[in-house]
N, C-alpha and C positions, 0 to 999 in steps of 0.2 A: 487751756482748762484753768478755771479759776478758782474753783474750791476742791478741797481735799480732805476726806476723812483718815485720820492716821490709826493705824492698827497699834495695839500695844508695843509690839516688837519695837516699833521706832523711838517710843518712850524709853522702853528699858534698855536699849543700848545706850541711849545717852548717859547711863550710869553705870555702865558694865565696861571697868578698867581692864577685864581680860581681853577684850575684842577691841583694840586702839583703832584700827582702822573704821569699823563699823561705828564706834563711838563718836569718831570725828565726823562721818558722815550724819549720823543723826543729830549731832548738834548743829551742823550745817542746815540741815532740813527744818528743824526746829526754829532756829534763828531767821529762817527764810521766810516761813509762812506765820508765825505767831504776830510780828508787827503788822503785816498786811491783812490780817484775819482772814486769810485765805483757808487756813487750817481749821479742822473741827474735831472734836473728840466724842466719844460716847460714853454714857455711864458703865458701858460694858467694858470698854477700854481702860476706864480708870479703876475699876475693879481687877482688872487682869494684871494692870501694872503694879497695883499693890501686892497681888499674890506672888507673880514672879519675881518683884524686887526684894520682897522678904524671905523668899524661901528657894528660889531656883537659880539666883546669881551666884558665881563662885565667891563672891565677896557680897553678899547680902547686905542691904539697908536695915537699920534697926527698925522696928514697927514704927516708933514715934516719929523718926526721921521719913519712914516712907509716907505715914499719914499725912506729915507737914508737906510733902512732895504733892500729893493728892490734891490736898485744900490748895494748893498753890496753883496747880493745874486748872482746878475746876473756878478759881477766881479769874484765870488770865487768858483761858481758851472758851470759846462758844463750846457748849457740852450739850450734844442731843440724846435725849432720854429713851430708854427702850420702853416702849408702849405697847399696848397688846396687839396694835395692828403689826408692829414690828415683829414680834414674837411669831403671830400666823404667817406673815409673809416669810418670814425664815424658816419655819417649818415646811412649808409648801416649797420653797426654792431648794432647802436642803434634800427633797425627794427630787424635785425635777431637775434640779442642775448637778445632783449628786456630789453634794458639799457637805462636809462635816458641819453639824449644826453651827457652832461658834463663829465658824467662817461665813455661814449663810447669814446669820444674825449680823455680821459686821456689812455684809452686802446689803441685807433689807434696810438696815439704817441709811445707808448712803442712797439707795434706790428712792425710798420714802420720803426721804428729806431733799430730793433733787440734787445730791452731791454727785458730780459727775464722775469723781476719781478717788480711788482708796490706795494708800501708801502702806503697802504691807510685802513682807518677804514670803509670806505663805501662800502666795498665787503666783501663777506663772506670769512673767513681766509682760505686759501689753494685753493682757487677756481681757476680754470684754464681755460681760454676763447682763443681758437684758439692759444695756444702756451704761451701765457703770465700767469704766476701765480701771484695772489692777496695773498699778507700777509697783517694781520694786526697786526703793530707793538705793539698795546696797549691790544691785548688778552693777556690772563693768560698764555697760551702756548707758547707765542713769546720768544725766546731767542737771544739775539744779535748775538750768535755764527750761528743762522740761517740766517744771513747776508752773510755768507760765509768767508773765511780766511782774515785775517788781511793783 
């Protein structure tokens, strides 16, 4: 697989010092995907990152620092917009695939932008939904080589 859409949990764990194993894995994944331009973010993911990083982490980032991180992510990653078509596909997919709406929106973003894979801990590892494969980068069976060639 060549391109991956990252869920916000991958970004958040990169800053979560209370989860050292997940933090190390998230940093490895980001370091692997960013230079090769194989990773994608969405405007949804940037917003979720800010919300979680400033309010739900045990040691939250202060708002100016989190805002600076969002700006840096937006400058260094290819960011996909949430369009009306994505919202419509997500609503349809939420009902059809029995997904929570925000998970369906992540799936719809990948599907409509022809991104074959999503990295998230929120889906069953290896699950395929209408051509989009979900991998959990924090699962014991996951290897960085699963992201494809460097």
